[in-house]
N, C-alpha and C positions, 0 to 999 in steps of 0.2 A: 518346139511345143510338144507336150505330151498329149497324144490323141488316143482315146480309148473307144473301141466299138463293141457293142453288145446288143443282144436281142431281148425284147420282152414280148412274148407271144409272136405275132407277125410283124411287130414294129421294129424297125432298125434304128438304133440309138447311137449317136456319136457324141462323145463328151470331149470338148476341148478344154483342157485343164489350164487354169490360171497359174502363173509362175509364183503367185503369192498366196499364202493361206488366208482363209476368211474372206476371200473375194466373193462378190455377188454371184449367184447362180441364176442364169437367164435361160428359160426354156424357149426354144424356137421350134414351132411346128412347121415343117418344110414340105413343099409340094414335090420337089424332086432333088435328088442329090443328098449329100451328107452335110451341107452347110459350109463346105470348104471355101466357096466363093464369098460367102458372107463374112466369115472370120477374116479372110484375107483383105476384104474391103474395109472392115472395121479397123484392122491394124494399120492399114494405109492412111486412115483418117485421124487416128487418135491413139495415144499410148495408154488409155484406160485399161485396167485389168479386170477380168471377169471370167467365170466359167460359163461356157456355152453348151447347153444340152440340147442337141438337135434331134428331133424325132422325125423319122421318115417312113416310107412305105405305108402311108396313111390311105385309108379309103376316103379320099378327099371330099367328095360330095356328100358323104355320110358322116364321117367323124367330125367335120368342121361346121356342120349346120345344126342349128338349135331345134328346128322343126321342119316338117315337110314343105317343099316348095316345088311347084311344077316346073318343067323345063323352061328355060328363058329363051330358047330358040328351038327350031325344028331339029337341029343337029345335036342338041344337048340331051342328057339324061336328067331325070328329076333329082332334086336334093332331098335326101331321105331322113334327115333329122336325127343323126346319131350322136350329137355332141354330148349328151348326158352320159351315155355309155362310155364314150372315149374319155371324158373327164374323169370318170371313176377309175379307169385304167391308169390314167396319168397320175392321179393322186395316190392311188393305192399301191402301184407297182413301179411305174417309171420314175417318178420323183424320188421315192425312197431309195431306189437303186442308184440314182445320181448322187443323192446326199451321202450315201455310204462311200462313194468313190472320190469325192472332192476333199481337199485339204482344209481342215478346220470347220468352222461354222459360217455359212454364207452371211455376209452383211445384209443381204436381202435376197428373197426368192421372187423372181419376176417372170412374166410371160410375154412373148412377142410373136408376131406372125404377119404374113403378107397375104393380101387377097382374102379368101375365106378364112384363113388362119388368123387374120387381123380381126375379122368378125368374131371368131371363137375366143380370141384373147379378151375382148371386151365382155362377151357373154359369160366367160368364166368368172368374172368379178362379181356377177350377180348370183353365182351358184356356190362359191366357196370363199373363205377368207385366207386361203393358202398363199395368195400372191400379194406382194407388197407394191409392185409397180406393173405397168402394162404398156405395150407399144403395139399399135395397129397401123401398119403401113399399107396404104392403098386398100384398106379394109373394105370388104363387100358390104358396106352399110346400106346399100340399096336393098338388101334382103327383105322381102315383104314381112311387115310386122315388127321388124327389129327396132326401128325408130320409136314406134309406139310402146314397145316393151321397155326401152330405156327410159322414156318419159314417165312411165307408170310404175316402175320398180326401183328398189333401193339397192345399191351396191352393198355387199356383205361387210366390207371393211374399207374405210376411206384409203385410197391409194396414195402413197407418198408422191408419186409422179405418174402422169399419163402423157403419152406421145401419140399423136394421130397425124397421119399425112395422107396426101392424095395427089395424083397427077392432074395438071390443069386442063388436060384434054380428055379425061376419063368419062365425063358426062356428055361428050360430043358424039352421041350415038342415037340411032333410031330405036334401039331396043327399049321397050317401055319400062323394063326393070332397071337396067343399068344407067339410064339417063338421069335417074333420081339420086345417084350416088353423091354428087357434090352438095345438093340441097340437104339431103339427109345427114351427111357428115357435118355440115356447118350447124345444123340444128342441134345435133348431139353435142358438138363442141361447146356451143353456147349454153346448153343445158348443164354441162359439167362446170363451166365457168360460173354460172349462176348459183351453183351449189358449192362454190368456193373450193373446187378441186384444182390442183396444180396441173394444168393441162397445156401442152405445147402443140400448136397446130401449124403444119407446114405444107405449103403447096409446092410441088415439084414440077418441072417442065416435062411434058410428054404424056403419053397414054399409059394404060395400065401395065404394059409389058416393058416399059423403058426403065433401064437401070435398076432392075429388081434387087440385085445383090447390094448395090450401093445404097438404095433407099432402105433396105432391110438393116444394113449396118448403121445407118444414121439413126434409125429408131432405137436400136439396141444400145448404141452409145448414149443416146439421150436419157435412157433410164438406168444406165449402169452406174 
């Protein structure tokens, strides 16, 4: 596989090239690493072809959050709501750089992410029509105000496919924020279904940190 690495500002970008021209281009915002474990897991599950553009070295609690949220525990820092600024960088610099490097014209351009990046993937649909499909794996849909935002706003462009997943133990917590994740996720999924969106919802065994690469790969394959 042809793997290309480059930088856009402080962001580290890794492009896993498809072996076929005109393959989909899927953007994965990643917490740590270069996405190698995810692409390996995807190739172990299916033979679908796609380009994967993995963005790393993110200011995670800033870049992936749509607005300010106080710390969810005493050990955490606040979430500082930099998604709008990061999305601008993604659309104006990172995505164009990826498009210049892939072979042909992508069949679709899509966005995926795990945890806060799953929250960001859905949020981006309300800010831009650049993405044709989206996958939110164990997305942080507990984020205060996000469920209400989804229920009161329109997506910029009807997505061809949506994939949303969650671990079946993720809401088993005393944390007042995180314990709402399953209820919020199910409400959002039903909202999308009621609006006749093509959405797949999958529950996976385990908590938030179980099989991250495998779950991420499943979501990417579902929209590829």
